[in-house]
Structure formats: structure tokens, C-alpha cells
VOGU-3710 file (C-alpha; in Angstrom, 3 decimals, decimal comma):
1> apestrfavs> 115,976/99,757/74,518  119,746/98,982/73,593  121,474/96,503/75,745  123,685/99,293/77,830  120,517/100,603/78,349  118,427/97,412/79,774  122,032/96,538/81,679  122,397/99,887/83,635  118,580/99,542/84,569  119,408/96,324/85,902
11> vagfaqllrq> 122,459/97,506/87,976  120,036/100,319/89,458  117,442/97,544/90,431  119,759/95,763/92,096  121,169/98,838/94,288  117,321/99,566/95,080  117,193/95,822/96,181  119,863/95,716/98,511  118,904/99,042/100,552  117,389/98,176/103,554
21> darlaadydf> 113,621/100,245/102,800  112,872/99,096/98,975  110,802/101,213/98,542  111,024/102,248/94,739  111,909/98,309/93,451  108,567/96,917/95,787  107,747/94,675/92,360  110,885/94,058/91,408  113,132/90,557/92,132  116,234/89,421/92,130
31> tdvrqlaaga> 114,759/87,269/89,614  113,658/90,350/87,426  117,078/91,521/87,928  119,075/88,808/86,641  116,742/88,135/83,856  117,269/91,601/82,142  120,835/91,631/82,875  121,397/88,322/81,403  119,431/90,108/78,758  121,731/92,239/77,634
41> igqdrfgwra> 125,181/91,139/78,114  126,186/92,049/74,625  129,908/91,884/74,112  130,867/90,877/78,141  134,669/91,416/76,355  136,131/91,472/79,939  133,724/89,305/81,865  131,868/92,187/84,138  128,367/91,904/83,222  129,018/88,088/83,629
51> efltlvdqaa> 130,377/88,835/86,836  127,419/91,239/87,970  125,217/88,157/87,605  127,301/85,862/90,081  126,431/89,709/92,128  122,602/89,002/91,566  122,641/85,496/92,514  124,947/85,653/95,839  122,539/88,622/96,891  119,526/86,287/96,571
61> tlragtaprp> 121,119/83,569/98,271  121,668/85,653/100,809  118,149/87,679/100,959  116,816/83,975/101,359  118,745/82,695/103,813  120,259/79,904/102,623  123,452/80,953/102,499  126,121/78,999/104,946  126,764/81,346/107,644  130,285/80,990/108,900
71> tpr> 131,183/78,233/112,180  132,197/80,249/115,083  135,640/80,228/116,313
//
């Protein structure tokens, strides 16, 4: 498939993973999203696709529960 299609599929998969009820992405995880998106970056003139990879990494960290917790005031 063309890289723009593969990238769009990775974005759609990411959206499904962010849902509370991610039944449609049962066999799909953030690693899969990242691999598909990274392989379809192509000409990333404005850096938006690379920024998407950062968002995927951040979401994976948050989902794993390894993100730093804010300190109470």
C-alpha cells in the first residue's frame, strides 16, 4: 500500500487503542502502530509524522503506567 495509506491506517489504529473499549484493536498494540507509522514517514516536510511517533511513544508510556505522576500541591 502507498505510504500515505499505511500512515493513515496507523493513525486509525492509534485512535482505536486510545478508546476505553478497544475491541477493534484487540490484536494491535502501540508497538504495531509505531512500526507501521515509522515505515510510512516518507517526506515529512513539516515534521508532523515524526511528532505522531512521539505521541505514540507517550501514550504507550502512559498506558504502561510508567509515566511520572504529578506531585501533589
